[in-house]
N, CA and C atoms as a LAMMPS dump frame, in Angstrom:
ITEM: TIMESTEP
0
ITEM: NUMBER OF ATOMS
243
ITEM: BOX BOUNDS ff ff ff
-5.0000000000000000e+02 5.0000000000000000e+02
-5.0000000000000000e+02 5.0000000000000000e+02
-5.0000000000000000e+02 5.0000000000000000e+02
ITEM: ATOMS id mol type element x y z
1 1 1 N 164.286 -167.457 403.397
2 1 2 C 165.501 -168.053 403.876
3 1 3 C 165.186 -169.252 404.756
4 2 1 N 164.15 -169.167 405.554
5 2 2 C 163.777 -170.268 406.446
6 2 3 C 163.409 -171.511 405.637
7 3 1 N 162.647 -171.321 404.569
8 3 2 C 162.248 -172.462 403.735
9 3 3 C 163.473 -173.127 403.113
10 4 1 N 164.423 -172.296 402.668
11 4 2 C 165.646 -172.823 402.077
12 4 3 C 166.428 -173.642 403.104
13 5 1 N 166.541 -173.117 404.33
14 5 2 C 167.266 -173.819 405.391
15 5 3 C 166.638 -175.182 405.662
16 6 1 N 165.326 -175.22 405.771
17 6 2 C 164.623 -176.475 406.047
18 6 3 C 164.88 -177.487 404.942
19 7 1 N 164.76 -177.034 403.701
20 7 2 C 164.983 -177.937 402.571
21 7 3 C 166.444 -178.397 402.532
22 8 1 N 167.37 -177.489 402.791
23 8 2 C 168.785 -177.85 402.773
24 8 3 C 169.09 -178.913 403.819
25 9 1 N 168.605 -178.704 405.043
26 9 2 C 168.827 -179.696 406.105
27 9 3 C 168.193 -181.043 405.748
28 10 1 N 166.998 -181.011 405.19
29 10 2 C 166.317 -182.26 404.842
30 10 3 C 167.101 -183.046 403.797
31 11 1 N 167.632 -182.347 402.817
32 11 2 C 168.36 -183.029 401.749
33 11 3 C 169.812 -183.331 402.113
34 12 1 N 170.396 -182.552 403.012
35 12 2 C 171.815 -182.726 403.32
36 12 3 C 172.118 -184.053 403.999
37 13 1 N 171.158 -184.617 404.673
38 13 2 C 171.438 -185.904 405.326
39 13 3 C 171.713 -186.998 404.302
40 14 1 N 171.231 -186.815 403.069
41 14 2 C 171.501 -187.779 402.007
42 14 3 C 172.829 -187.5 401.31
43 15 1 N 173.426 -186.355 401.59
44 15 2 C 174.61 -185.93 400.848
45 15 3 C 175.894 -186.002 401.665
46 16 1 N 175.933 -186.755 402.722
47 16 2 C 177.118 -186.803 403.565
48 16 3 C 178.348 -187.292 402.807
49 17 1 N 178.171 -188.106 401.798
50 17 2 C 179.302 -188.559 400.991
51 17 3 C 179.79 -187.424 400.1
52 18 1 N 178.86 -186.645 399.577
53 18 2 C 179.206 -185.541 398.681
54 18 3 C 179.767 -184.354 399.464
55 19 1 N 179.208 -184.082 400.635
56 19 2 C 179.607 -182.932 401.453
57 19 3 C 180.092 -183.411 402.827
58 20 1 N 181.264 -184.053 402.871
59 20 2 C 181.686 -184.696 404.113
60 20 3 C 182.196 -183.765 405.216
61 21 1 N 182.562 -182.525 404.897
62 21 2 C 183.101 -181.663 405.954
63 21 3 C 182.364 -180.33 406.041
64 22 1 N 182.635 -179.611 407.124
65 22 2 C 181.942 -178.345 407.397
66 22 3 C 182.154 -177.324 406.293
67 23 1 N 183.376 -177.212 405.806
68 23 2 C 183.678 -176.194 404.798
69 23 3 C 182.866 -176.413 403.527
70 24 1 N 182.78 -177.665 403.082
71 24 2 C 182.01 -177.959 401.872
72 24 3 C 180.518 -177.773 402.11
73 25 1 N 180.059 -178.153 403.292
74 25 2 C 178.645 -177.997 403.628
75 25 3 C 178.28 -176.51 403.663
76 26 1 N 179.115 -175.702 404.309
77 26 2 C 178.868 -174.263 404.375
78 26 3 C 178.857 -173.633 402.985
79 27 1 N 179.826 -174.019 402.171
80 27 2 C 179.922 -173.469 400.816
81 27 3 C 178.678 -173.81 400.005
82 28 1 N 178.244 -175.03 400.116
83 28 2 C 177.054 -175.463 399.373
84 28 3 C 175.811 -174.715 399.861
85 29 1 N 175.679 -174.554 401.169
86 29 2 C 174.541 -173.822 401.721
87 29 3 C 174.548 -172.382 401.222
88 30 1 N 175.712 -171.76 401.227
89 30 2 C 175.805 -170.359 400.832
90 30 3 C 175.454 -170.134 399.37
91 31 1 N 175.677 -171.117 398.537
92 31 2 C 175.326 -170.974 397.118
93 31 3 C 173.84 -170.697 396.916
94 32 1 N 173.014 -171.162 397.826
95 32 2 C 171.574 -170.973 397.696
96 32 3 C 171.053 -169.682 398.306
97 33 1 N 171.93 -168.923 398.957
98 33 2 C 171.503 -167.668 399.575
99 33 3 C 171.541 -166.53 398.562
100 34 1 N 170.807 -165.482 398.861
101 34 2 C 170.897 -164.295 398.013
102 34 3 C 172.284 -163.691 398.188
103 35 1 N 172.722 -162.935 397.209
104 35 2 C 174.051 -162.334 397.259
105 35 3 C 174.213 -161.466 398.502
106 36 1 N 173.208 -160.716 398.842
107 36 2 C 173.241 -159.821 400.002
108 36 3 C 173.512 -160.607 401.283
109 37 1 N 172.823 -161.72 401.473
110 37 2 C 173.014 -162.536 402.68
111 37 3 C 174.344 -163.28 402.607
112 38 1 N 174.686 -163.782 401.435
113 38 2 C 175.949 -164.512 401.264
114 38 3 C 177.142 -163.642 401.658
115 39 1 N 177.131 -162.388 401.217
116 39 2 C 178.221 -161.473 401.571
117 39 3 C 178.28 -161.241 403.078
118 40 1 N 177.129 -161.179 403.717
119 40 2 C 177.07 -160.913 405.156
120 40 3 C 177.601 -162.083 405.989
121 41 1 N 177.441 -163.299 405.53
122 41 2 C 177.854 -164.467 406.324
123 41 3 C 179.167 -165.089 405.844
124 42 1 N 179.785 -164.493 404.842
125 42 2 C 180.999 -165.059 404.253
126 42 3 C 182.097 -165.301 405.291
127 43 1 N 182.398 -164.301 406.104
128 43 2 C 183.483 -164.414 407.084
129 43 3 C 183.192 -165.524 408.086
130 44 1 N 181.955 -165.613 408.534
131 44 2 C 181.58 -166.656 409.494
132 44 3 C 181.768 -168.035 408.865
133 45 1 N 181.309 -168.185 407.636
134 45 2 C 181.408 -169.482 406.962
135 45 3 C 182.864 -169.878 406.721
136 46 1 N 183.695 -168.918 406.356
137 46 2 C 185.097 -169.207 406.066
138 46 3 C 185.924 -169.474 407.324
139 47 1 N 185.401 -169.098 408.48
140 47 2 C 186.143 -169.279 409.73
141 47 3 C 186.074 -170.709 410.257
142 48 1 N 185.317 -171.555 409.575
143 48 2 C 185.186 -172.934 410.023
144 48 3 C 184.033 -173.144 410.981
145 49 1 N 183.128 -172.178 411.026
146 49 2 C 181.961 -172.287 411.903
147 49 3 C 181.072 -173.44 411.457
148 50 1 N 180.264 -173.913 412.373
149 50 2 C 179.323 -174.981 412.037
150 50 3 C 178.25 -174.447 411.098
151 51 1 N 177.605 -175.351 410.402
152 51 2 C 176.513 -174.955 409.516
153 51 3 C 175.421 -174.259 410.315
154 52 1 N 175.167 -174.731 411.516
155 52 2 C 174.147 -174.108 412.363
156 52 3 C 174.49 -172.639 412.622
157 53 1 N 175.755 -172.341 412.887
158 53 2 C 176.168 -170.95 413.14
159 53 3 C 176.018 -170.101 411.885
160 54 1 N 176.35 -170.659 410.728
161 54 2 C 176.191 -169.937 409.463
162 54 3 C 174.718 -169.616 409.238
163 55 1 N 173.853 -170.591 409.49
164 55 2 C 172.407 -170.383 409.327
165 55 3 C 171.916 -169.312 410.294
166 56 1 N 172.346 -169.378 411.548
167 56 2 C 171.931 -168.376 412.542
168 56 3 C 172.368 -166.976 412.122
169 57 1 N 173.584 -166.855 411.613
170 57 2 C 174.084 -165.559 411.164
171 57 3 C 173.261 -165.046 409.988
172 58 1 N 172.937 -165.921 409.057
173 58 2 C 172.122 -165.524 407.906
174 58 3 C 170.737 -165.064 408.353
175 59 1 N 170.139 -165.783 409.301
176 59 2 C 168.816 -165.396 409.806
177 59 3 C 168.872 -164.054 410.523
178 60 1 N 169.905 -163.848 411.33
179 60 2 C 170.056 -162.574 412.038
180 60 3 C 170.198 -161.421 411.048
181 61 1 N 171.027 -161.616 410.02
182 61 2 C 171.214 -160.567 409.022
183 61 3 C 169.91 -160.268 408.298
184 62 1 N 169.183 -161.318 407.927
185 62 2 C 167.919 -161.118 407.221
186 62 3 C 166.926 -160.349 408.095
187 63 1 N 166.853 -160.679 409.367
188 63 2 C 165.952 -159.985 410.287
189 63 3 C 166.328 -158.51 410.414
190 64 1 N 167.606 -158.237 410.602
191 64 2 C 168.066 -156.851 410.714
192 64 3 C 167.767 -156.086 409.432
193 65 1 N 168.033 -156.706 408.29
194 65 2 C 167.778 -156.047 407.008
195 65 3 C 166.294 -155.741 406.839
196 66 1 N 165.447 -156.672 407.204
197 66 2 C 164.001 -156.442 407.093
198 66 3 C 163.544 -155.324 408.018
199 67 1 N 164.087 -155.284 409.233
200 67 2 C 163.728 -154.216 410.167
201 67 3 C 164.168 -152.86 409.625
202 68 1 N 165.375 -152.787 409.091
203 68 2 C 165.866 -151.525 408.543
204 68 3 C 165.063 -151.119 407.316
205 69 1 N 164.792 -152.072 406.447
206 69 2 C 164.033 -151.776 405.239
207 69 3 C 162.634 -151.312 405.607
208 70 1 N 162.032 -151.955 406.583
209 70 2 C 160.705 -151.547 407.042
210 70 3 C 160.721 -150.141 407.614
211 71 1 N 161.772 -149.831 408.387
212 71 2 C 161.903 -148.492 408.947
213 71 3 C 162.049 -147.459 407.844
214 72 1 N 162.838 -147.77 406.821
215 72 2 C 163.009 -146.834 405.717
216 72 3 C 161.709 -146.626 404.963
217 73 1 N 160.974 -147.688 404.753
218 73 2 C 159.695 -147.557 404.042
219 73 3 C 158.742 -146.673 404.829
220 74 1 N 158.73 -146.847 406.143
221 74 2 C 157.849 -146.04 406.976
222 74 3 C 158.188 -144.564 406.899
223 75 1 N 159.466 -144.244 406.845
224 75 2 C 159.892 -142.853 406.776
225 75 3 C 159.562 -142.237 405.431
226 76 1 N 159.588 -143.02 404.393
227 76 2 C 159.331 -142.514 403.049
228 76 3 C 157.85 -142.373 402.741
229 77 1 N 156.997 -142.972 403.54
230 77 2 C 155.583 -143.009 403.187
231 77 3 C 154.824 -141.744 403.594
232 78 1 N 155.518 -140.736 404.102
233 78 2 C 154.858 -139.491 404.49
234 78 3 C 154.438 -138.692 403.267
235 79 1 N 153.685 -137.626 403.508
236 79 2 C 153.243 -136.786 402.393
237 79 3 C 154.377 -135.884 401.952
238 80 1 N 154.374 -135.534 400.7
239 80 2 C 155.419 -134.66 400.175
240 80 3 C 154.818 -133.374 399.646
241 81 1 N 155.661 -132.313 399.615
242 81 2 C 155.356 -131.078 398.966
243 81 3 C 154.375 -130.228 399.506
Protein backbone atom coordinates (compact mmCIF):
# COMPACT_ATOMS: atom_id res chain seq x y z
CA UNK A 1 0.00 0.00 0.00
CA UNK A 2 2.86 2.38 0.79
CA UNK A 3 4.40 1.89 -2.66
CA UNK A 4 1.04 2.56 -4.29
CA UNK A 5 0.58 5.76 -2.26
CA UNK A 6 4.02 7.05 -3.25
CA UNK A 7 3.42 6.33 -6.92
CA UNK A 8 -0.06 7.86 -6.80
CA UNK A 9 1.21 11.08 -5.23
CA UNK A 10 4.09 11.28 -7.71
CA UNK A 11 1.80 10.92 -10.70
CA UNK A 12 -1.14 12.92 -9.34
CA UNK A 13 0.67 16.22 -9.62
CA UNK A 14 0.51 15.77 -13.40
CA UNK A 15 -3.20 14.98 -13.30
CA UNK A 16 -4.64 18.11 -11.70
CA UNK A 17 -6.63 18.82 -14.87
CA UNK A 18 -8.02 15.28 -14.92
CA UNK A 19 -8.65 15.07 -11.15
CA UNK A 20 -9.42 18.65 -10.12
CA UNK A 21 -11.32 18.00 -6.87
CA UNK A 22 -11.02 15.92 -3.71
CA UNK A 23 -13.88 13.57 -4.55
CA UNK A 24 -12.40 12.59 -7.91
CA UNK A 25 -8.91 12.28 -6.44
CA UNK A 26 -10.17 10.04 -3.63
CA UNK A 27 -12.16 7.89 -6.04
CA UNK A 28 -9.18 7.43 -8.31
CA UNK A 29 -6.90 6.56 -5.39
CA UNK A 30 -9.39 4.01 -4.07
CA UNK A 31 -9.54 2.21 -7.41
CA UNK A 32 -5.96 1.07 -6.85
CA UNK A 33 -6.57 -0.34 -3.37
CA UNK A 34 -7.45 -3.92 -2.60
CA UNK A 35 -11.15 -4.55 -2.11
CA UNK A 36 -10.64 -5.18 1.60
CA UNK A 37 -8.97 -1.79 2.14
CA UNK A 38 -11.33 0.02 -0.24
CA UNK A 39 -14.35 -1.16 1.76
CA UNK A 40 -12.71 -0.02 5.00
CA UNK A 41 -12.02 3.54 3.80
CA UNK A 42 -15.16 4.05 1.71
CA UNK A 43 -17.06 6.12 4.30
CA UNK A 44 -14.06 8.36 4.95
CA UNK A 45 -13.52 8.96 1.24
CA UNK A 46 -17.20 9.70 0.59
CA UNK A 47 -17.35 12.20 3.46
CA UNK A 48 -15.22 14.67 1.55
CA UNK A 49 -12.05 13.99 3.52
CA UNK A 50 -8.72 15.01 2.09
CA UNK A 51 -6.68 12.49 0.15
CA UNK A 52 -4.17 12.53 2.99
CA UNK A 53 -6.89 11.44 5.45
CA UNK A 54 -8.03 8.66 3.10
CA UNK A 55 -4.43 7.43 2.82
CA UNK A 56 -3.96 7.56 6.61
CA UNK A 57 -7.16 5.57 7.13
CA UNK A 58 -6.06 2.97 4.58
CA UNK A 59 -2.65 2.64 6.26
CA UNK A 60 -4.23 2.29 9.71
CA UNK A 61 -6.60 -0.41 8.45
CA UNK A 62 -3.77 -2.29 6.76
CA UNK A 63 -1.68 -2.18 9.94
CA UNK A 64 -4.55 -3.42 12.10
CA UNK A 65 -5.34 -6.18 9.61
CA UNK A 66 -1.72 -7.32 9.54
CA UNK A 67 -1.54 -7.35 13.34
CA UNK A 68 -4.73 -9.39 13.58
CA UNK A 69 -3.67 -11.76 10.83
CA UNK A 70 -0.29 -12.22 12.49
CA UNK A 71 -1.99 -12.94 15.81
CA UNK A 72 -4.24 -15.52 14.18
CA UNK A 73 -1.31 -17.21 12.49
CA UNK A 74 0.53 -17.41 15.79
CA UNK A 75 -2.44 -19.07 17.48
CA UNK A 76 -2.83 -21.61 14.70
CA UNK A 77 0.81 -22.63 14.61
CA UNK A 78 0.61 -24.77 17.77
CA UNK A 79 0.77 -28.55 17.73
CA UNK A 80 -2.41 -30.49 17.17
CA UNK A 81 -3.78 -33.82 18.33
